[in-house]
N, C-alpha and C positions, 0 to 999 in steps of 0.2 A: 843490264841490257842497254841502257842509254850510252854507256861508254863504248859498247860494241857496235853502235849503229852503222858506222862507216868502215868497219874492219871486214875486208873481204875474206879473211881467214876463218871467221865464225860462220858467215852466211853464204859462203861460196864466192868464187872469183867475180869481181865486178858488181857485187851487191851494193856497195856504197855509191858507185856511180849511177846505178839504176835508181836508187832512192833519191839522190840529188837531182837526177833528171826529172823524176816524178814531181818533186816539189817545185822545180823551175817551171814546168809546164802548167801546173796547177795555178801558180802565181800569175803566169802570163794570161791564162784564160780569165782569172778573176779580174785582172787589170783591164783586159779587153772589154769586158762588159761594163766597166765603170767609165770608159772613155766616151765622151759625147759623140753621138752619131754612129757608134759601132753597133752592129746587130739591130735589135728593135728596142733596146733599153732607152727609156726617156733620158733626155740630155741632162736633167738635173737628178743625180742619184739620191738626193735628200728628199725628193718629192715622195709623199706617202703613197702607198699603193692606190692606183686609180681604178675605178669601177665604171663600166658601161652597163646601164640597165635598159634592155630593150622591152618595150611594151607591145604585146600583140594580142589581138582579140578578134572575135568573129563568132561564127555559128557553131563551130565544132565543140567548143568548150575546152579545147586543149591549150588555149592561149594563157598568157600570164606575164608577170614581170620576171625577167630572167637576167641576173647579174653575170657579167663576164669580166675577168681581170684584163686590164689594158697594159700593154698592147696584146693583141692576139694574132695568130697566123693560121693559115689553112682554113679548116672548118671546125671551129672550137665547140666544145660542149659547155653548156651553162653550168655555173656553180650550183644552181638549184632553180626551181620554178615556183613562184607564188601565184596560184590560180586567180584569174579575173573572171567574174561572173559572165557566162555566155550570153550572147545577144547584144553585147555592148560594143561600140566602136570608140577607140581612143582618139582624142584630139590634142594631145600634147601632155607634157609633164614637167614638174620642177622638183628640186630638192631644197627644202628650207626647214630650219629648226629640227634637224635630224629626222625629217619626215619626207617620204616620197609621196607626192600628190599628183594624181592623174586627173585630167578632165575627160569625161566620157559622156556618151549619149546613147539612148536606146533607139529601137527601130521607129518609134514615134517622134523622135527628135528631142525628147526631154533629157535635160542634162543632169549630171551629178558629179561629185568628186569621189575619188577612191583614194584612201590614205592608208599608209603603213609605215611604221618606223623603220629606220635603217641603222645598222646593216640588216638586210633581209636575211631571214633564217628559215629553217624547216617548219617552225611553228608560226610564221608570219601569216596574217590574213589581212584583207583589205576591208576597212570599214567604209560605209557609204554615207555621204552627206548630200541631201537634196536641197532644193530651194532656188536653183537657177531659174531666171525668169523666161529666157528665150531658148532657142536652139543654138547650142554652143558650136563655135568654129575653131577657136584657138584660145590659148592662155599664156600669160607671161607674168613675171614678177617685176615690180618696179620699186623705186626707192621708198623707204618707210615701211617695208614688210607688207606691201599691198599687192594682192593678186588681182590681175585684170583679165576679164573674159570678154572676147569678141563674140557677139551673138546677134541673131535676128529674131524679130517678133512680128506678129501680124500688124501691129501698129507701126513698127519701124523696120520695113523690109530692106532699107538702105544700111542697116546695121547700127549697133549701139555697143557701149562698153558697160560691163557690170563690175562692181568693185567688192572685194572681200578682204578683210584683215586676216593675214595668215595665222596670227596667234589665235584668233577665234576658231578657225578651222582645226588647227592642231589640238586645241584644248578639248575638242569634242571626241573624247576617247571611245565613246560607245556609238558614234554615228549620230544620225538624226537629220534635222532640217535647219538651214541657216539662210536667211534672206540676204540678198546683196544690198549694200548700202554705199552709195546710191544704186538704184535699180535702173538699168538700161538708159544711160545717157546717150541720146541719139546723135549720129552724124548728120550734117547738113547735106542734102542731095536727094535726088529722085530716082536713082538707080536701084536695082534689086541686087543685094549682095548674095552671091552664091558660094563664096569661099573666102578665106583670108588667113592672115598670119600676123603675129606680133613679135617684135624683136627689140628688146631694150639694148641700148648701146652700152659698152663696158665703161664709158666715162661717167655714167650715172646721170647724164644730161639728156641725151636724145632717146627717142622711142619711136620705132617705125611701126606703122599700121599699114598692112597690105590688104587691099580690098579688090576682090576678083568679081567682076560682073560678067556672067555668061550670056549667051544669046547668039544672034547672027554675027555680031562683031564683038567677041570677047575682049575685055580690057582689064588690065591690072594697074591700079593706082597705088603708089606708096606715099604716105604722108609722114613727115617727121614732126613729132610733137615734143614738147618739154615734159620730162618726167615730173618735175615739180608742179607744173601747171595741171597735169592730169591728177596728181595726188591731191591737189586743192579741191577737186570735185567731191572729195569725201565730206566736205562741209557744205555742199550744195553748189549750184551754178550750172551753166550750160557748157557744152563742149567748147574748149578753147580753140582759137585759130591755129592751124599748123604752122610750123616754121617754114616749111616748103612742101610742095606736092608735085609728084612726078608720075609720068606714065611710063611703065616698063616698055622696052622696045618690042617685046612679045608678051602675050598673056598666057597665064596658066589656064588650062582648059579642062580641068577635072575637079572633082569634089574631094580628092584625097587630102589628108592633112599635109600642111606645108610648114616647114620651119627653116629659118636661116641661122647663121652663126656670126658672132662678132669676135674679133681678136682682142686679147687683153690690152694691147697697145692702142686699140681703137683707131687704127689707121685705115683698115678696110673691113668691109662686111662681105660675107659669102651667102649667096642665094642659089638654090637649085635652078638650073636653066629651065625655062618653061617649055622648050621644044626639042631639046637634044640631050644626049647623055653627057652632061657637062655641068661644071660648077662655075657660076659667074662671080666675078670679083668687082666690087665697087669701092671707090675711095670715099671715105667719110667726109673729107674736105669738100668734095663735090656736093654731097647731100646737104651739107650745112651752108654751102657757098652762095646759093641764090634762092630765088623764090620757087624754082621748079622748072618743069618743062619735060622734054622727052629724055628718058634715062637709058643710056647704053652702057654695058659693062666696060670697065677699064681694061679687063682682060678676061679670058675664058680658058678653063682647063677641061679638056675632053677626058673622060674616064671610061675604063672598060667596065661595062655594066650590062646586065641582061634587060634592064628596064630603066625608064627615066627616073632619076632621083627626085625625091620630094622632101626628104628630111635630111638636115645637116646638123652636126654637133661637133664641137672641138673639146678635147680633153682639157682638164684644168691647167696642166702645165704647157699647153699649146705645142705639143709634139705631133699630134695626130688629128686627122679629120675623119669623121664618120659620115658616110653618105648612104642613106637608106631610101627604100621604096616600100610598097606594100609587101613585097616578097623577099627582099634581101637587105642586109646591112653590111657594107664593106668598109674596111679601114685603109686609109692612105696616109703616107707621111705628109705632114702639113707643109713642110718646105717644098716638097714636090708639087703640091697643089698650087703654091704661090709662084713657083718658077718651074713650070712643067717641061719635061724633056720630050713632049709629044703626048700621044695617048697614054694615060697612066693606068697601070694595072694595080689591082688591090693587093694588099699584103695578106688579107684573109676575108672570108665572107661567111655571114650567118644567114641561114635560110629560115623563112617562116614555116610554121606547120601547115598541114593541109586544112583548108577552110579558114585560116587565120591570116591577119594582115598586120604589119607593123604600123603603129600610130604614134609612137613616141620614142625618142632617144634622149636619155638623161645620163650625164657623166658627173662624177663627184670623186673626191679623194677619200681615202679610208678614214681620214680624221674629220670628215664633214659631220 
């Protein structure tokens, strides 16, 4: 049969030409999806498969952690859904030590961690770990496998930081309680913290703390701290002085979870715009460059969205930017975010379930 493959006399006139044409077209399509920038394939074809996990929770009990393959288009279906206990609201998430960790709080403001191993599967469940001192607002991981939680308490309405060793959390395979160490190191100030966010810089040096004070004149201050200085609090001491403190040009005015993103090259950071359907871009050199002042974006990208974005994430290979709100999560090309051609439309959008709201966007590679 092999010797007859291109003989038109055995398979009819032109059979060999049709087979050759088929193989040429197949090779061309295969080559097309390997070329950087073609279609929606990541620019690095050697990058392991990338996963976005959306975390949604609320009152209906239909929420959960839902993984999606990146990139996606249209309105994709999740690979599966791992339920999250109803009545909780998520305040962020991280992936560390092959574990997905969510920060959550209940209706009374009491915080807890939700943990599940990755990759998520049909038999996955979340174990719960309590012990948080205050009402949690945000969470991030800094150098040295340290998990930092931004919280408020009755004694420290201006906000404080709680510290947990990720290895200690992950080792609690049956759940339970774990006290922060140290517990609630307060910021200096007399304002009342209503919301906030944490953003570690990709250089492993800087760490942004966003503090939102609501009231008649809402303000959002961002302070840049040294990750090493914050890690030193594990052995005691008071809050170190920030490297710089800035006041955002406009303030966030809601209690929804907020998250920004930093590029792997650490040249810019991305924050959801406080007042419009846009993503604000700030230069890291500006944040490091002086003691602070009023902070205006270096540039701004308007996106097509039904609501104001509050959650941002970038995939591990820095090809895509995810912008989410309580009701939707949309994907955009990162290059287009950084050099916009005007109002930018999404490549695809995920919608939250009825009675549920997104509170976390986590991305990781299949090898994490």
